[in-house]
N, C-alpha and C positions, 0 to 999 in steps of 0.2 A: 504493499500500499504506499502511495507516495505521500509526503508530507501534507501537499494540498488538499488529500483527502482526509486528512487526520485532524487538521485544525477546525476549531469552531468558531463559524464565521460570526456566530453571535458575541463572541469575546475578543473581538480583533482590537489591537490598540489603535486609537484614533490618531495617534501622532506617532509615527517612526522617524528617528534621525539617523542619517547615514555617513560614515567616513570612509569616502572612496578611496582605497589605498591599494596600491600594487601596479598602478599601470607602467610605471619606468620598470620594475623587475619583470613585469611580464614580456615587456618588448625587449629587454636585454637576454632573458632566457631564449628568445627566438631570434636573436641577433638581428633585431630590427631598431630603429632610431627610437628615442624615448617619445617622440611626439606621435609615432604610429601607436604607442600603447595609450596615450591620450586619447588618439581618435577612435581607438577600439573601445575605451572607456565610454564615450558618447553614446554608441550604440547600445551599450550596456544601460545606461540612463535610460533610453528609450524603452528598451525592454521592461527594466523593474519599474518605470513609472506606470506603464500600461497594465503591468500585473498588478501592482499596489491597490491603483484605481479600480481594477476588475474586481478584485477581492473585498473592497469597501472601505480602504483606509483613507481617512478624511484629510490627513496631512502628513507630508512627505519633506523633509529638510536634508538637502545633500550638499556637504561639505565640498565644495566645487574649487575654490581657489583661497588659500589663508593669507593673511598678511605676512607670515613668514615666507611664503613661497615667492614673494617679490625678491627674496634674496638669492633666487636660482639662477643660472646663467642667462645671460641678456636673450640669448638666440631663443632659448627655451620659453621664457615669459613670453617673446613676442609671437612664437608659435601657439602658445596656450590662449593669447588674447585674440588671435585670430580665428582660433577653433572655436572660442565663444561665441564669436559672431556666426560662424557656420553652423554652431550647434543651437541657435535660437530657432528652432525649427516649429513652426506656427502648426503644424499638422497634429504632431503629438500631443499638443495642448487643447486644440479646438476639437480633434476629434474624440478625446477623452472628457471633454468639458472641465478641463483643470485650469485654475487661475494660477498665473505665475507672480511670485513675491520675491523681492531680493532683500537679503540682509546683510551689511558690510558698509564698509567704506567707498562708496560707489565713486566719490570724487577724484579717487586715485586711479581709476581706469582709464584708458585712453577714450577720447571722445566718441570715436565710432564704435567702440564697444558700449558705451553709455547710450549711443542712440539706438542700436539695436537692441538693447535689453529693455530699453523705456519703450520702444514701440511694441514690443510683444507683451509687455506688461498692461499696456493700454488696451491691445486688443483681446486680451483674456481676462479682463476685471469683471466682466459679467458672468463669467463661468462659475457655476456653484458646485458641480459634482465634487470636486477634491482641490486642495490647494498643495501646490509645490513651492518650497522655498528653496532658492539656491543661496547658498552662504558663500559670497565672493568678495575677495579683499577682505575677509573676515577673520576676527579672533577674539575669543570670549574677554581676554583682558581689555582690548580695546573697547568692546561693547559695554562693558561694566565702567570703565572710565568714562566713555562717554555720559552713560546714565549717572554717574555720580556728577559730572559736570552740570548737566540739566537739572538735578535736584538741587544742587548748591545754588543754581541761578534763581530757582524758585524761592529759596530760602532768603536769598538776597533782597530780591524783589518785595518781600514780605507776602508772597502768596502762598507759602507753606513754613509751618512752624517746625522745629526740631522734633517736638513731642510727637507730631503727627506723621514722622516717616515711619513707614511700616514696610513689610516684605510686599505688599501689594504696590506701594509706592514704587519700589525698585523693578518689580516684574513689568509694571506698567510704563516704565521708562527705557526698557529694553527694546532691540529692534524686533524682537519676537512677539510683542504685545499684542498681536492679532491672531494669536493661535495658542492653544493650550502646550503645556511641558510634555516633550515627549515620554511616552511610557516605555518606549523601546529603543536603545541605540544599537546599532550594527557597525561593526569595524570589519573591514574586508583587509586581506594581505598580510595575515598573521602577526600582527603588532598588537600588543597589550598596553595601549595608551590611550588617553584620550585628546591629547594634540591641541590643548587649549580652544575646545569646541563646546559652546553651549554648557559652561561650567555651572553657571546658576541654574538652568534649567534641568539640568539631568541628574538633579541630586535625588531624585527617587526614580529614576530610570532604570528598566532593567538592562544589562549589558550582555550583547551577544558578540563573540569573536569568532572569525572563520579565517582558515588558512588560505581559501580562495582568494585570488587576485580580482580586484574590481573587474577587469574584462571577462573573467570566469563566471562573475556572479550571474544568477538567473532566477527565475520563477521558484524553482524547487529549494533553493538555497534560502531565498526571502521566506518562503514558506516554512523551512525548517526553523530559521529564526522565531518565526510567529509561534510556531508549534512549541519551542523550548521556553519561550515568554509565557505561554499558556499553562506550562507545568510547574510555574514558580508560585508561591504564595506572596503576595504583595501586602505587607504587614505595616508599612508607614509607621514605625516605632511600637505597634501594639504586638501583643504577645498572639501566639497562633490561635488559641483558645478564644481570644477577644475577638479576632478576625471571624472564625467560625460563628460566634454569636451574632457578630453585626451583619453577616451573610444572610442570617435566619430571618432578620427583623423585615 
């Protein structure tokens, strides 16, 4: 029986975040340029978006390009920027009823990339079946720093008092304020770290790591991750007995 057949579609995580890792190593093992690994990774994005939406996942956040990735060789960064433009495929979003959102420091992106992204964001803004957020020029420390600046500015203007700053104040100041926190975080590529990704938001996410490189990720591996998620008891600080009691109410 496949994992797709095993999962309970009534208990899907509403939000899945993915760290798409392993494009370069996938290419290296095939004696291909690293850019070919990124190009193969774009095809996987299309497959996973379609599969997740078909299952009924409402939010999917993909770590596309981190602020640390700007430190990569200039030619690779240029190739990635061009690939971003090429990957703004209208069909994958419109055919699946998906709204595109972006989280990250868009101002650092080349103008043609910004224009391509903004065009697709506008084109898909009325789609309601699911939302795909691309984390581009993103890092969690950057995001939290920006949130601190916003909150500090409100305090200085007298719009907010220190005593009224809550967790919700912080959450609503983050770039992800339009969607719930991820219940499931998937990382491909065999690495076991978070890499400065959604640090505030994943405080209670279930983590799933796979050795598969991102270009080899497919629907069955996605369903495997969801199946593993559904086998776990999410306690949020409670005991197992408390969770069982709450579930009966």
